[in-house]
Every structure is written in C-alpha cells, then in structure tokens.
N, C-alpha and C positions, 0 to 999 in steps of 0.2 A: 504494500500500500504506500502510495506517495501522498504526503500531506504537506500543503503549503499554506501559510498564514498570509493573508492579503491585508495590507495597510496602506493608506494614502492620506496625505494631509489635505487633499482636495475634497474629502468627505469628513463629516464630523468624527472626532475621536470617540472611541467607545466610552460610554458613561457608566460602565460596569465591567465586570470580569468576563469579557467576550472579545472576539475579533470582528473586524468589519466584514470579513469573509474568510472562508476556509475552502481551499480546493483539495479534494481528495480524488486522485486519479483524474477522471474526465468530468467530474461534477464540481461546480462551484456553488457553495452554500452561502447565500447573502443574508447577513443579519438584518433585522428590521431597521429601517431608516425612518426617522421622524423629521419634521421640517426644520432642522437646526441649520443655521448658517455655520459652515466649518470654521470661519474665522472668529466669530464671536461666541459660538456655542449657545446661542439664543435662538428661540423660535423666530422665524422670519416674520417681519411685519407684513401686514396686508390681509387680504381676504383669504377664504379657504382655497380658492384657485391658486393663489400665490404659494400657499403652504403645500398643496398637492404637487405643484410644479417643483418646489424645492426637494421634496422627497424623491421624485424621479431624477432630478439633477444629482442628488447624492448617490443614488443607485448607479447612475451612469458613471460617476467618478470611481466608484469601487469596481465596477465592471471593467473600466478602462485600465485600472491599476493591475487587474488580473489578466489583461490582454484579451478581453472579451467586449461584447457590446450587446445591445438589446435583442439582436437577431438570435442570440444564443440562449435567451431566457426561455425556459420550458414551463415554469410555474411561478405564479405570484400569489401571495396571500396578503390581502388588504384588510386592515383593521380600522374601523371607523367608529367614532363615538356617536355619530349621527348618520344612520343609513340613508337619510334624505339627501345626503351629499354625494351619493353614488353617481348621479348623472354628471356631476362636475369631475369626478375621478375619471369617468369614461372620456370626457372631453380632453382632459389633460393627458391621459394615457395615449390618446390618438396622436398627440404631438410627438411622442417618443417611440411609438411602435407602428409597424406596418404589418399587413397580413403576410403570412399567417400569424395570428396572435397566440401568445402563450395561454396555457390553461391558467385558471385563476379561481380564487374563492374570495368572497367578501364576508367579513364577520363583524357584527355589531358588538361593541364592547362598552363597558361603563366608563373606563378610564385608561389613559395611556401615559407613558413617562413624560415628565415635564409639562403636563397639561396639553399635550399635542392632541389634535383631532383626527390624525391619520398616521398610520405606520404601515410600511410595506416591507415584506421579506420575500425572498425568492430563491429559485434554483436555476442555474445556467449549466449548459452542457457543452463541452469542448469536443471537436471532432476527435475520433480515436487516435489519430496520428499526431496530435499536437502535444 
C-alpha cells in the first residue's frame, strides 16, 4: 500500500488532527472543506453563494496539490445546515464540474465546524498508471 499525505497552503490548514487529503494507491480521500479563507482562516464574507464557491475553491486547491482536478472526482458528500440551499450548491457546482458529474449525496445537519453552513468531502481516483 502506498500512502501519501497531501498538504497545501492554498487551502485552509487542518483545524484538527487530520490531513487535507490522503492518497492511498489510486484513490484520493479529500477531507471536508468549509468556506474558510486559507489566508485568514475565517469564514469568507458574503452570501451563501460566496461561501459555497469558497468550498469548491478549497477543494480545487487540494486536488491540484495532489496532481488531480475535478474530472477525477468520483464522489462528493455535501453537508448543509439548511437543505433549502441545495439549489445554490447545484449552481455553484456547475461552475466547477462538467459532465459526467460525480456521484454525490447531500445531508442535512444541525451544525458544522466554525458555524459554517456547508462542508464538502470527496473521493478522487487516479488512472492506474499514475
């Protein structure tokens, strides 16, 4: 088994005992990202659309650090404190993904770290020869 820890200053530093991502063989496990600005480590200002966009921007930075991109994402899990915001998530996601889209689940939760309204984690897959 080959295990590589992925870290980048272009995404928020871990706020607990975890890694931004871990690659094991051909699978990249992306830790949940909330809408933190990597420079300030504060929730980005603005509306929910801005916050959702920051989450995808953070995921993109971690993917890039691993040598991957959104085309390799196989599965996303989206956590929302208000499922009524799901349409906004779809709009923002369409800015970052093209068909074929990854599998995904959306889960309503009571609370997220730092008072965030959205958190997204995922799995990406590398070609077997990389």
